[in-house]
N, CA, C and O atoms as a Tripos MOL2 file, in Angstrom:
@<TRIPOS>MOLECULE
protein
  260   259    65     0     0
PROTEIN
NO_CHARGES

@<TRIPOS>ATOM
      1 N         -12.1750    0.2850  -30.2050 N.3       1 MET1
      2 CA        -11.5170   -0.5420  -29.2150 C.3       1 MET1
      3 C         -12.2740   -0.4430  -27.8980 C.2       1 MET1
      4 O         -12.6100    0.6450  -27.4290 O.2       1 MET1
      5 N         -12.5240   -1.5770  -27.3320 N.am      2 SER2
      6 CA        -13.1910   -1.5940  -26.0350 C.3       2 SER2
      7 C         -12.1420   -1.6850  -24.9350 C.2       2 SER2
      8 O         -11.1080   -2.3350  -25.0860 O.2       2 SER2
      9 N         -12.4340   -1.0250  -23.8390 N.am      3 SER3
     10 CA        -11.4880   -1.0770  -22.7210 C.3       3 SER3
     11 C         -11.9080   -2.2050  -21.7900 C.2       3 SER3
     12 O         -13.0920   -2.3860  -21.5060 O.2       3 SER3
     13 N         -10.9430   -2.9450  -21.3310 N.am      4 TYR4
     14 CA        -11.1880   -4.0540  -20.4300 C.3       4 TYR4
     15 C         -11.1100   -3.5660  -18.9940 C.2       4 TYR4
     16 O         -10.3090   -2.6850  -18.6830 O.2       4 TYR4
     17 N         -11.9280   -4.1260  -18.1160 N.am      5 PRO5
     18 CA        -11.8020   -3.7390  -16.7080 C.3       5 PRO5
     19 C         -10.4620   -4.2160  -16.1650 C.2       5 PRO5
     20 O          -9.9450   -5.2410  -16.6090 O.2       5 PRO5
     21 N          -9.9000   -3.4890  -15.2170 N.am      6 PRO6
     22 CA         -8.5970   -3.8900  -14.6780 C.3       6 PRO6
     23 C          -8.6760   -5.2520  -14.0030 C.2       6 PRO6
     24 O          -9.6550   -5.5770  -13.3310 O.2       6 PRO6
     25 N          -7.6440   -6.0250  -14.1920 N.am      7 SER7
     26 CA         -7.6100   -7.3550  -13.6000 C.3       7 SER7
     27 C          -7.3910   -7.2560  -12.0970 C.2       7 SER7
     28 O          -7.0610   -6.1950  -11.5670 O.2       7 SER7
     29 N          -7.5830   -8.3830  -11.4250 N.am      8 ASP8
     30 CA         -7.3770   -8.4080   -9.9730 C.3       8 ASP8
     31 C          -5.9330   -8.0720   -9.6160 C.2       8 ASP8
     32 O          -5.6740   -7.3740   -8.6360 O.2       8 ASP8
     33 N          -5.0020   -8.5710  -10.4120 N.am      9 THR9
     34 CA         -3.5920   -8.3180  -10.1310 C.3       9 THR9
     35 C          -3.2880   -6.8330  -10.2130 C.2       9 THR9
     36 O          -2.5430   -6.3040   -9.3880 O.2       9 THR9
     37 N          -3.8520   -6.1660  -11.1920 N.am     10 LEU10
     38 CA         -3.6140   -4.7320  -11.3440 C.3      10 LEU10
     39 C          -4.2320   -3.9530  -10.1900 C.2      10 LEU10
     40 O          -3.6420   -2.9850   -9.7090 O.2      10 LEU10
     41 N          -5.4020   -4.3610   -9.7490 N.am     11 GLN11
     42 CA         -6.0300   -3.6950   -8.6080 C.3      11 GLN11
     43 C          -5.2040   -3.8840   -7.3360 C.2      11 GLN11
     44 O          -5.0520   -2.9510   -6.5470 O.2      11 GLN11
     45 N          -4.6740   -5.0880   -7.1380 N.am     12 TYR12
     46 CA         -3.8160   -5.3240   -5.9780 C.3      12 TYR12
     47 C          -2.5280   -4.5180   -6.0760 C.2      12 TYR12
     48 O          -2.0200   -4.0380   -5.0630 O.2      12 TYR12
     49 N          -2.0000   -4.3660   -7.2740 N.am     13 ALA13
     50 CA         -0.7840   -3.5700   -7.4510 C.3      13 ALA13
     51 C          -1.0390   -2.1120   -7.1080 C.2      13 ALA13
     52 O          -0.2220   -1.4780   -6.4400 O.2      13 ALA13
     53 N          -2.1700   -1.5740   -7.5610 N.am     14 TYR14
     54 CA         -2.5140   -0.1880   -7.2330 C.3      14 TYR14
     55 C          -2.7220   -0.0140   -5.7310 C.2      14 TYR14
     56 O          -2.2650    0.9670   -5.1450 O.2      14 TYR14
     57 N          -3.4110   -0.9640   -5.1150 N.am     15 THR15
     58 CA         -3.6480   -0.8890   -3.6720 C.3      15 THR15
     59 C          -2.3350   -0.9270   -2.9010 C.2      15 THR15
     60 O          -2.1420   -0.1630   -1.9560 O.2      15 THR15
     61 N          -1.4300   -1.8210   -3.3080 N.am     16 PHE16
     62 CA         -0.1300   -1.9100   -2.6500 C.3      16 PHE16
     63 C           0.6540   -0.6150   -2.8230 C.2      16 PHE16
     64 O           1.2310   -0.1090   -1.8600 O.2      16 PHE16
     65 N           0.6790   -0.0790   -4.0280 N.am     17 ALA17
     66 CA          1.4440    1.1410   -4.2890 C.3      17 ALA17
     67 C           0.8830    2.3270   -3.5000 C.2      17 ALA17
     68 O           1.6450    3.1320   -2.9650 O.2      17 ALA17
     69 N          -0.4200    2.4310   -3.4290 N.am     18 ILE18
     70 CA         -1.0300    3.5520   -2.7130 C.3      18 ILE18
     71 C          -0.7730    3.4430   -1.2110 C.2      18 ILE18
     72 O          -0.4050    4.4330   -0.5770 O.2      18 ILE18
     73 N          -0.9610    2.2480   -0.6300 N.am     19 THR19
     74 CA         -0.7260    2.1110    0.8060 C.3      19 THR19
     75 C           0.7490    2.3190    1.1500 C.2      19 THR19
     76 O           1.0730    2.9040    2.1830 O.2      19 THR19
     77 N           1.6290    1.8440    0.2930 N.am     20 LEU20
     78 CA          3.0590    2.0340    0.5430 C.3      20 LEU20
     79 C           3.4300    3.5140    0.4450 C.2      20 LEU20
     80 O           4.1830    4.0210    1.2780 O.2      20 LEU20
     81 N           2.9130    4.1990   -0.5530 N.am     21 ALA21
     82 CA          3.2270    5.6190   -0.7250 C.3      21 ALA21
     83 C           2.7020    6.4520    0.4360 C.2      21 ALA21
     84 O           3.4080    7.3210    0.9480 O.2      21 ALA21
     85 N           1.4780    6.1930    0.8500 N.am     22 ILE22
     86 CA          0.9000    6.9510    1.9680 C.3      22 ILE22
     87 C           1.6910    6.6870    3.2480 C.2      22 ILE22
     88 O           1.9690    7.6120    4.0120 O.2      22 ILE22
     89 N           2.0500    5.4350    3.4790 N.am     23 THR23
     90 CA          2.8190    5.0920    4.6840 C.3      23 THR23
     91 C           4.1770    5.7870    4.6910 C.2      23 THR23
     92 O           4.5950    6.3240    5.7170 O.2      23 THR23
     93 N           4.8580    5.7800    3.5660 N.am     24 ILE24
     94 CA          6.1820    6.4160    3.4900 C.3      24 ILE24
     95 C           6.0740    7.9230    3.6830 C.2      24 ILE24
     96 O           6.8760    8.5170    4.4040 O.2      24 ILE24
     97 N           5.0870    8.5400    3.0430 N.am     25 VAL25
     98 CA          4.9210    9.9960    3.1680 C.3      25 VAL25
     99 C           4.6110   10.3780    4.6130 C.2      25 VAL25
    100 O           5.1900   11.3280    5.1400 O.2      25 VAL25
    101 N           3.7010    9.6460    5.2590 N.am     26 VAL26
    102 CA          3.3570    9.9530    6.6520 C.3      26 VAL26
    103 C           4.5600    9.7350    7.5560 C.2      26 VAL26
    104 O           4.8130   10.5360    8.4560 O.2      26 VAL26
    105 N           5.3040    8.6560    7.3240 N.am     27 TYR27
    106 CA          6.4860    8.3540    8.1410 C.3      27 TYR27
    107 C           7.5490    9.4530    8.0070 C.2      27 TYR27
    108 O           8.1260    9.8880    9.0030 O.2      27 TYR27
    109 N           7.7970    9.8920    6.7870 N.am     28 VAL28
    110 CA          8.8090   10.9270    6.5570 C.3      28 VAL28
    111 C           8.3560   12.2650    7.1410 C.2      28 VAL28
    112 O           9.1410   12.9580    7.7880 O.2      28 VAL28
    113 N           7.0910   12.6300    6.9130 N.am     29 LEU29
    114 CA          6.6020   13.8970    7.4540 C.3      29 LEU29
    115 C           6.5720   13.8880    8.9730 C.2      29 LEU29
    116 O           6.8000   14.9210    9.6030 O.2      29 LEU29
    117 N           6.2950   12.7480    9.5620 N.am     30 ARG30
    118 CA          6.3460   12.6620   11.0260 C.3      30 ARG30
    119 C           7.7830   12.7750   11.5170 C.2      30 ARG30
    120 O           8.0410   13.3570   12.5710 O.2      30 ARG30
    121 N           8.7100   12.2230   10.7580 N.am     31 GLY31
    122 CA         10.1180   12.3310   11.1140 C.3      31 GLY31
    123 C          10.6300   13.7590   11.0510 C.2      31 GLY31
    124 O          11.4630   14.1650   11.8600 O.2      31 GLY31
    125 N          10.1280   14.5180   10.0850 N.am     32 PHE32
    126 CA         10.5130   15.9230    9.9700 C.3      32 PHE32
    127 C           9.8170   16.8110   10.9880 C.2      32 PHE32
    128 O          10.1680   17.9820   11.1340 O.2      32 PHE32
    129 N           8.8340   16.2630   11.6930 N.am     33 GLY33
    130 CA          8.1470   17.0330   12.7210 C.3      33 GLY33
    131 C           6.9370   17.7780   12.2180 C.2      33 GLY33
    132 O           6.4020   18.6280   12.9290 O.2      33 GLY33
    133 N           6.4900   17.4840   11.0160 N.am     34 ILE34
    134 CA          5.3220   18.1740   10.4680 C.3      34 ILE34
    135 C           4.0350   17.5060   10.9430 C.2      34 ILE34
    136 O           3.0640   18.1920   11.2640 O.2      34 ILE34
    137 N           4.0180   16.1900   10.9890 N.am     35 LEU35
    138 CA          2.8340   15.4470   11.4300 C.3      35 LEU35
    139 C           3.0950   14.7850   12.7820 C.2      35 LEU35
    140 O           3.0090   13.5640   12.9120 O.2      35 LEU35
    141 N           3.4100   15.5910   13.7710 N.am     36 THR36
    142 CA          3.7580   15.0460   15.0830 C.3      36 THR36
    143 C           2.5510   14.5400   15.8530 C.2      36 THR36
    144 O           2.7120   13.8070   16.8290 O.2      36 THR36
    145 N           1.3500   14.9100   15.4400 N.am     37 PHE37
    146 CA          0.1500   14.5120   16.1730 C.3      37 PHE37
    147 C          -0.2960   13.0870   15.8300 C.2      37 PHE37
    148 O          -1.2030   12.5620   16.4750 O.2      37 PHE37
    149 N           0.3210   12.4550   14.8330 N.am     38 ILE38
    150 CA         -0.0430   11.0960   14.4510 C.3      38 ILE38
    151 C           0.6650   10.1100   15.3800 C.2      38 ILE38
    152 O           1.8910   10.1380   15.4930 O.2      38 ILE38
    153 N          -0.1010    9.2330   16.0500 N.am     39 PRO39
    154 CA          0.5250    8.2930   16.9830 C.3      39 PRO39
    155 C           1.3180    7.2110   16.2620 C.2      39 PRO39
    156 O           1.0770    6.9190   15.0900 O.2      39 PRO39
    157 N           2.2550    6.6290   16.9750 N.am     40 GLY40
    158 CA          3.1000    5.5940   16.3980 C.3      40 GLY40
    159 C           2.3290    4.3430   16.0210 C.2      40 GLY40
    160 O           2.7150    3.6310   15.0940 O.2      40 GLY40
    161 N           1.2400    4.0680   16.7310 N.am     41 GLY41
    162 CA          0.4180    2.9070   16.4070 C.3      41 GLY41
    163 C          -0.1900    3.0100   15.0130 C.2      41 GLY41
    164 O          -0.3520    2.0040   14.3230 O.2      41 GLY41
    165 N          -0.5190    4.2130   14.6090 N.am     42 LEU42
    166 CA         -1.0610    4.4210   13.2650 C.3      42 LEU42
    167 C          -0.0020    4.1790   12.2040 C.2      42 LEU42
    168 O          -0.3060    3.6870   11.1170 O.2      42 LEU42
    169 N           1.2280    4.5190   12.5130 N.am     43 ILE43
    170 CA          2.3380    4.2400   11.6020 C.3      43 ILE43
    171 C           2.5170    2.7280   11.4640 C.2      43 ILE43
    172 O           2.7230    2.2240   10.3600 O.2      43 ILE43
    173 N           2.4370    2.0100   12.5770 N.am     44 TRP44
    174 CA          2.5690    0.5500   12.5320 C.3      44 TRP44
    175 C           1.4440   -0.0860   11.7330 C.2      44 TRP44
    176 O           1.6740   -1.0400   10.9900 O.2      44 TRP44
    177 N           0.2410    0.4280   11.8770 N.am     45 ILE45
    178 CA         -0.8810   -0.0860   11.0840 C.3      45 ILE45
    179 C          -0.6130    0.1250    9.6050 C.2      45 ILE45
    180 O          -0.8800   -0.7640    8.7970 O.2      45 ILE45
    181 N          -0.0930    1.2780    9.2400 N.am     46 GLY46
    182 CA          0.2440    1.5460    7.8370 C.3      46 GLY46
    183 C           1.3250    0.6160    7.3170 C.2      46 GLY46
    184 O           1.2430    0.1250    6.1910 O.2      46 GLY46
    185 N           2.3370    0.3760    8.1380 N.am     47 ILE47
    186 CA          3.4200   -0.5280    7.7240 C.3      47 ILE47
    187 C           2.9000   -1.9510    7.5530 C.2      47 ILE47
    188 O           3.2130   -2.6130    6.5640 O.2      47 ILE47
    189 N           2.1080   -2.4210    8.5100 N.am     48 LEU48
    190 CA          1.5590   -3.7720    8.4140 C.3      48 LEU48
    191 C           0.5770   -3.9030    7.2520 C.2      48 LEU48
    192 O           0.5220   -4.9460    6.6000 O.2      48 LEU48
    193 N          -0.1960   -2.8510    6.9910 N.am     49 LEU49
    194 CA         -1.1010   -2.8700    5.8520 C.3      49 LEU49
    195 C          -0.3340   -2.9160    4.5360 C.2      49 LEU49
    196 O          -0.7510   -3.5900    3.5940 O.2      49 LEU49
    197 N           0.7770   -2.2080    4.4700 N.am     50 SER50
    198 CA          1.6150   -2.2380    3.2670 C.3      50 SER50
    199 C           2.2190   -3.6230    3.0610 C.2      50 SER50
    200 O           2.2530   -4.1300    1.9400 O.2      50 SER50
    201 N           2.6920   -4.2270    4.1360 N.am     51 ILE51
    202 CA          3.2480   -5.5730    4.0330 C.3      51 ILE51
    203 C           2.1640   -6.5620    3.6140 C.2      51 ILE51
    204 O           2.3930   -7.4130    2.7550 O.2      51 ILE51
    205 N           0.9950   -6.4500    4.2170 N.am     52 GLY52
    206 CA         -0.1040   -7.3570    3.8820 C.3      52 GLY52
    207 C          -0.5480   -7.2360    2.4320 C.2      52 GLY52
    208 O          -0.7460   -8.2450    1.7560 O.2      52 GLY52
    209 N          -0.7050   -6.0100    1.9530 N.am     53 THR53
    210 CA         -1.1160   -5.8420    0.5600 C.3      53 THR53
    211 C          -0.0060   -6.2770   -0.3890 C.2      53 THR53
    212 O          -0.2840   -6.7590   -1.4870 O.2      53 THR53
    213 N           1.2470   -6.1110    0.0240 N.am     54 GLY54
    214 CA          2.3550   -6.5850   -0.7970 C.3      54 GLY54
    215 C           2.3710   -8.0980   -0.9070 C.2      54 GLY54
    216 O           2.6370   -8.6460   -1.9770 O.2      54 GLY54
    217 N           2.0880   -8.7700    0.1950 N.am     55 LEU55
    218 CA          2.0150  -10.2360    0.1610 C.3      55 LEU55
    219 C           0.8550  -10.7180   -0.7090 C.2      55 LEU55
    220 O           1.0090  -11.6550   -1.4930 O.2      55 LEU55
    221 N          -0.2920  -10.0820   -0.5700 N.am     56 VAL56
    222 CA         -1.4430  -10.4660   -1.3840 C.3      56 VAL56
    223 C          -1.1550  -10.2210   -2.8640 C.2      56 VAL56
    224 O          -1.4980  -11.0450   -3.7120 O.2      56 VAL56
    225 N          -0.5340   -9.1010   -3.1680 N.am     57 TYR57
    226 CA         -0.1810   -8.8130   -4.5570 C.3      57 TYR57
    227 C           0.8200   -9.8320   -5.0920 C.2      57 TYR57
    228 O           0.6810  -10.2920   -6.2250 O.2      57 TYR57
    229 N           1.8140  -10.1860   -4.3050 N.am     58 GLY58
    230 CA          2.8100  -11.1620   -4.7370 C.3      58 GLY58
    231 C           2.1980  -12.5290   -4.9880 C.2      58 GLY58
    232 O           2.5430  -13.2010   -5.9600 O.2      58 GLY58
    233 N           1.2920  -12.9400   -4.1140 N.am     59 ILE59
    234 CA          0.6240  -14.2270   -4.3000 C.3      59 ILE59
    235 C          -0.2780  -14.1820   -5.5270 C.2      59 ILE59
    236 O          -0.3110  -15.1190   -6.3250 O.2      59 ILE59
    237 N          -1.0000  -13.0900   -5.6650 N.am     60 GLN60
    238 CA         -1.9070  -12.9560   -6.8110 C.3      60 GLN60
    239 C          -1.1340  -12.9220   -8.1330 C.2      60 GLN60
    240 O          -1.5950  -13.4500   -9.1450 O.2      60 GLN60
    241 N           0.0250  -12.3070   -8.1120 N.am     61 LYS61
    242 CA          0.8290  -12.1800   -9.3400 C.3      61 LYS61
    243 C           1.3640  -13.5300   -9.7970 C.2      61 LYS61
    244 O           1.5260  -13.7570  -10.9960 O.2      61 LYS61
    245 N           1.6350  -14.4180   -8.8680 N.am     62 THR62
    246 CA          2.2160  -15.7050   -9.2370 C.3      62 THR62
    247 C           1.1670  -16.7840   -9.4870 C.2      62 THR62
    248 O           1.5190  -17.9080   -9.8460 O.2      62 THR62
    249 N          -0.1070  -16.4670   -9.3060 N.am     63 ARG63
    250 CA         -1.1580  -17.4540   -9.5710 C.3      63 ARG63
    251 C          -1.2840  -17.7110  -11.0530 C.2      63 ARG63
    252 O          -1.0760  -16.8200  -11.8760 O.2      63 ARG63
    253 N          -1.6260  -18.9330  -11.3800 N.am     64 ARG64
    254 CA         -1.8830  -19.2950  -12.7770 C.3      64 ARG64
    255 C          -3.3720  -19.5460  -12.9370 C.2      64 ARG64
    256 O          -4.0080  -20.1770  -12.0920 O.2      64 ARG64
    257 N          -3.9060  -19.0490  -14.0160 N.am     65 TYR65
    258 CA         -5.3450  -19.1890  -14.2380 C.3      65 TYR65
    259 C          -5.6150  -20.2630  -15.2470 C.2      65 TYR65
    260 O          -6.7730  -20.5310  -15.5690 O.2      65 TYR65
@<TRIPOS>BOND
     1     1     2 1
     2     2     3 1
     3     3     4 2
     4     3     5 am
     5     5     6 1
     6     6     7 1
     7     7     8 2
     8     7     9 am
     9     9    10 1
    10    10    11 1
    11    11    12 2
    12    11    13 am
    13    13    14 1
    14    14    15 1
    15    15    16 2
    16    15    17 am
    17    17    18 1
    18    18    19 1
    19    19    20 2
    20    19    21 am
    21    21    22 1
    22    22    23 1
    23    23    24 2
    24    23    25 am
    25    25    26 1
    26    26    27 1
    27    27    28 2
    28    27    29 am
    29    29    30 1
    30    30    31 1
    31    31    32 2
    32    31    33 am
    33    33    34 1
    34    34    35 1
    35    35    36 2
    36    35    37 am
    37    37    38 1
    38    38    39 1
    39    39    40 2
    40    39    41 am
    41    41    42 1
    42    42    43 1
    43    43    44 2
    44    43    45 am
    45    45    46 1
    46    46    47 1
    47    47    48 2
    48    47    49 am
    49    49    50 1
    50    50    51 1
    51    51    52 2
    52    51    53 am
    53    53    54 1
    54    54    55 1
    55    55    56 2
    56    55    57 am
    57    57    58 1
    58    58    59 1
    59    59    60 2
    60    59    61 am
    61    61    62 1
    62    62    63 1
    63    63    64 2
    64    63    65 am
    65    65    66 1
    66    66    67 1
    67    67    68 2
    68    67    69 am
    69    69    70 1
    70    70    71 1
    71    71    72 2
    72    71    73 am
    73    73    74 1
    74    74    75 1
    75    75    76 2
    76    75    77 am
    77    77    78 1
    78    78    79 1
    79    79    80 2
    80    79    81 am
    81    81    82 1
    82    82    83 1
    83    83    84 2
    84    83    85 am
    85    85    86 1
    86    86    87 1
    87    87    88 2
    88    87    89 am
    89    89    90 1
    90    90    91 1
    91    91    92 2
    92    91    93 am
    93    93    94 1
    94    94    95 1
    95    95    96 2
    96    95    97 am
    97    97    98 1
    98    98    99 1
    99    99   100 2
   100    99   101 am
   101   101   102 1
   102   102   103 1
   103   103   104 2
   104   103   105 am
   105   105   106 1
   106   106   107 1
   107   107   108 2
   108   107   109 am
   109   109   110 1
   110   110   111 1
   111   111   112 2
   112   111   113 am
   113   113   114 1
   114   114   115 1
   115   115   116 2
   116   115   117 am
   117   117   118 1
   118   118   119 1
   119   119   120 2
   120   119   121 am
   121   121   122 1
   122   122   123 1
   123   123   124 2
   124   123   125 am
   125   125   126 1
   126   126   127 1
   127   127   128 2
   128   127   129 am
   129   129   130 1
   130   130   131 1
   131   131   132 2
   132   131   133 am
   133   133   134 1
   134   134   135 1
   135   135   136 2
   136   135   137 am
   137   137   138 1
   138   138   139 1
   139   139   140 2
   140   139   141 am
   141   141   142 1
   142   142   143 1
   143   143   144 2
   144   143   145 am
   145   145   146 1
   146   146   147 1
   147   147   148 2
   148   147   149 am
   149   149   150 1
   150   150   151 1
   151   151   152 2
   152   151   153 am
   153   153   154 1
   154   154   155 1
   155   155   156 2
   156   155   157 am
   157   157   158 1
   158   158   159 1
   159   159   160 2
   160   159   161 am
   161   161   162 1
   162   162   163 1
   163   163   164 2
   164   163   165 am
   165   165   166 1
   166   166   167 1
   167   167   168 2
   168   167   169 am
   169   169   170 1
   170   170   171 1
   171   171   172 2
   172   171   173 am
   173   173   174 1
   174   174   175 1
   175   175   176 2
   176   175   177 am
   177   177   178 1
   178   178   179 1
   179   179   180 2
   180   179   181 am
   181   181   182 1
   182   182   183 1
   183   183   184 2
   184   183   185 am
   185   185   186 1
   186   186   187 1
   187   187   188 2
   188   187   189 am
   189   189   190 1
   190   190   191 1
   191   191   192 2
   192   191   193 am
   193   193   194 1
   194   194   195 1
   195   195   196 2
   196   195   197 am
   197   197   198 1
   198   198   199 1
   199   199   200 2
   200   199   201 am
   201   201   202 1
   202   202   203 1
   203   203   204 2
   204   203   205 am
   205   205   206 1
   206   206   207 1
   207   207   208 2
   208   207   209 am
   209   209   210 1
   210   210   211 1
   211   211   212 2
   212   211   213 am
   213   213   214 1
   214   214   215 1
   215   215   216 2
   216   215   217 am
   217   217   218 1
   218   218   219 1
   219   219   220 2
   220   219   221 am
   221   221   222 1
   222   222   223 1
   223   223   224 2
   224   223   225 am
   225   225   226 1
   226   226   227 1
   227   227   228 2
   228   227   229 am
   229   229   230 1
   230   230   231 1
   231   231   232 2
   232   231   233 am
   233   233   234 1
   234   234   235 1
   235   235   236 2
   236   235   237 am
   237   237   238 1
   238   238   239 1
   239   239   240 2
   240   239   241 am
   241   241   242 1
   242   242   243 1
   243   243   244 2
   244   243   245 am
   245   245   246 1
   246   246   247 1
   247   247   248 2
   248   247   249 am
   249   249   250 1
   250   250   251 1
   251   251   252 2
   252   251   253 am
   253   253   254 1
   254   254   255 1
   255   255   256 2
   256   255   257 am
   257   257   258 1
   258   258   259 1
   259   259   260 2
@<TRIPOS>SUBSTRUCTURE
     1 MET1         2 RESIDUE 1 A MET
     2 SER2         6 RESIDUE 1 A SER
     3 SER3        10 RESIDUE 1 A SER
     4 TYR4        14 RESIDUE 1 A TYR
     5 PRO5        18 RESIDUE 1 A PRO
     6 PRO6        22 RESIDUE 1 A PRO
     7 SER7        26 RESIDUE 1 A SER
     8 ASP8        30 RESIDUE 1 A ASP
     9 THR9        34 RESIDUE 1 A THR
    10 LEU10       38 RESIDUE 1 A LEU
    11 GLN11       42 RESIDUE 1 A GLN
    12 TYR12       46 RESIDUE 1 A TYR
    13 ALA13       50 RESIDUE 1 A ALA
    14 TYR14       54 RESIDUE 1 A TYR
    15 THR15       58 RESIDUE 1 A THR
    16 PHE16       62 RESIDUE 1 A PHE
    17 ALA17       66 RESIDUE 1 A ALA
    18 ILE18       70 RESIDUE 1 A ILE
    19 THR19       74 RESIDUE 1 A THR
    20 LEU20       78 RESIDUE 1 A LEU
    21 ALA21       82 RESIDUE 1 A ALA
    22 ILE22       86 RESIDUE 1 A ILE
    23 THR23       90 RESIDUE 1 A THR
    24 ILE24       94 RESIDUE 1 A ILE
    25 VAL25       98 RESIDUE 1 A VAL
    26 VAL26      102 RESIDUE 1 A VAL
    27 TYR27      106 RESIDUE 1 A TYR
    28 VAL28      110 RESIDUE 1 A VAL
    29 LEU29      114 RESIDUE 1 A LEU
    30 ARG30      118 RESIDUE 1 A ARG
    31 GLY31      122 RESIDUE 1 A GLY
    32 PHE32      126 RESIDUE 1 A PHE
    33 GLY33      130 RESIDUE 1 A GLY
    34 ILE34      134 RESIDUE 1 A ILE
    35 LEU35      138 RESIDUE 1 A LEU
    36 THR36      142 RESIDUE 1 A THR
    37 PHE37      146 RESIDUE 1 A PHE
    38 ILE38      150 RESIDUE 1 A ILE
    39 PRO39      154 RESIDUE 1 A PRO
    40 GLY40      158 RESIDUE 1 A GLY
    41 GLY41      162 RESIDUE 1 A GLY
    42 LEU42      166 RESIDUE 1 A LEU
    43 ILE43      170 RESIDUE 1 A ILE
    44 TRP44      174 RESIDUE 1 A TRP
    45 ILE45      178 RESIDUE 1 A ILE
    46 GLY46      182 RESIDUE 1 A GLY
    47 ILE47      186 RESIDUE 1 A ILE
    48 LEU48      190 RESIDUE 1 A LEU
    49 LEU49      194 RESIDUE 1 A LEU
    50 SER50      198 RESIDUE 1 A SER
    51 ILE51      202 RESIDUE 1 A ILE
    52 GLY52      206 RESIDUE 1 A GLY
    53 THR53      210 RESIDUE 1 A THR
    54 GLY54      214 RESIDUE 1 A GLY
    55 LEU55      218 RESIDUE 1 A LEU
    56 VAL56      222 RESIDUE 1 A VAL
    57 TYR57      226 RESIDUE 1 A TYR
    58 GLY58      230 RESIDUE 1 A GLY
    59 ILE59      234 RESIDUE 1 A ILE
    60 GLN60      238 RESIDUE 1 A GLN
    61 LYS61      242 RESIDUE 1 A LYS
    62 THR62      246 RESIDUE 1 A THR
    63 ARG63      250 RESIDUE 1 A ARG
    64 ARG64      254 RESIDUE 1 A ARG
    65 TYR65      258 RESIDUE 1 A TYR
């Protein structure tokens, strides 16, 4: 059996999941006071990046080939 390279949709799904997970972990750890040195602007960049990758993944998922 040959393995197929991951499709674009799968790559976008992984990217979305990773950015969302990192953003949530950083946000929670900053809330607990463990990562207090991270500025709020970096949190906003993470949130916007998660939203952006989620939108791209959603659009890519609904495309027909």
